[in-house]
C-alpha positions in Angstrom: 0.0 0.0 0.0 1.1 3.5 -0.5 1.0 4.5 3.1 3.8 2.0 3.8 1.6 -0.8 5.2 2.9 -4.2 3.9 0.3 -5.7 1.8 0.4 -9.1 3.6 -0.7 -7.3 6.8 -3.8 -5.6 5.4 -7.0 -6.3 7.4 -10.5 -6.1 6.0 -11.1 -3.1 8.2 -8.0 -1.2 7.0 -8.9 -2.0 3.4 -12.5 -0.9 3.8 -11.6 2.3 5.6 -9.0 3.2 3.0 -11.2 2.3 0.0 -14.3 4.1 1.3 -12.2 7.2 2.3 -10.7 7.4 -1.1 -13.6 6.5 -3.4 -16.8 7.0 -1.5 -16.8 10.1 0.6 -18.6 10.3 4.0 -21.1 12.9 2.9 -21.9 10.8 -0.2 -22.4 7.7 1.9 -24.7 9.5 4.4 -26.8 10.8 1.5 -27.0 7.3 -0.1 -28.0 5.7 3.3 -30.7 8.4 3.8 -32.0 7.9 0.3 -32.1 4.1 0.8 -33.9 4.4 4.1 -36.5 6.6 2.5 -37.1 4.3 -0.5 -40.8 3.4 -0.9 -42.2 -0.1 -1.5 -45.9 0.3 -1.8 -47.0 2.5 1.0 -44.1 1.9 3.3 -40.5 3.2 3.4 -37.5 1.0 4.1 -37.2 2.4 7.7 -40.8 1.2 8.4 -40.1 -2.3 6.9 -37.1 -2.5 9.1 -39.1 -1.7 12.2 -41.8 -4.2 11.2 -39.3 -7.0 10.8 -37.6 -6.2 14.1 -41.1 -6.5 15.7 -41.7 -9.8 13.9 -38.3 -11.0 15.1 -39.2 -10.3 18.7 -42.6 -12.0 18.3 -40.9 -15.0 16.6 -38.5 -15.4 19.5 -41.3 -15.2 22.0 -43.2 -17.9 20.1 -40.1 -20.1 19.9 -39.5 -19.8 23.6 -43.2 -20.5 24.4 -43.3 -23.5 22.1 -40.1 -24.8 23.7 -41.6 -24.4 27.2 -44.8 -26.2 26.1 -42.8 -29.0 24.5 -40.7 -29.4 27.7 -43.8 -29.5 29.9 -45.5 -32.1 27.7 -42.4 -34.2 27.6 -42.1 -34.1 31.3 -45.8 -35.0 31.8 -45.4 -38.0 29.5 -42.4 -39.3 31.5 -44.3 -39.0 34.8 -47.1 -41.3 33.6 
């Protein structure tokens, strides 16, 4: 690399930071992220879809835990008979 870093010691973080800093300026990245988050799909923007999926993820986890507890209880009941 031009900054004197030997090429066999380049980490992904160093490469990404150097590349983005040289070819994809911070202001441009912020503008692209904002534009992406405000994209519309039907009546919802990406930010709203993101929140919806996070809510579904939480509900799915709760359902998974509950199902596991029900299974554990029913398994225990069948061994007690």
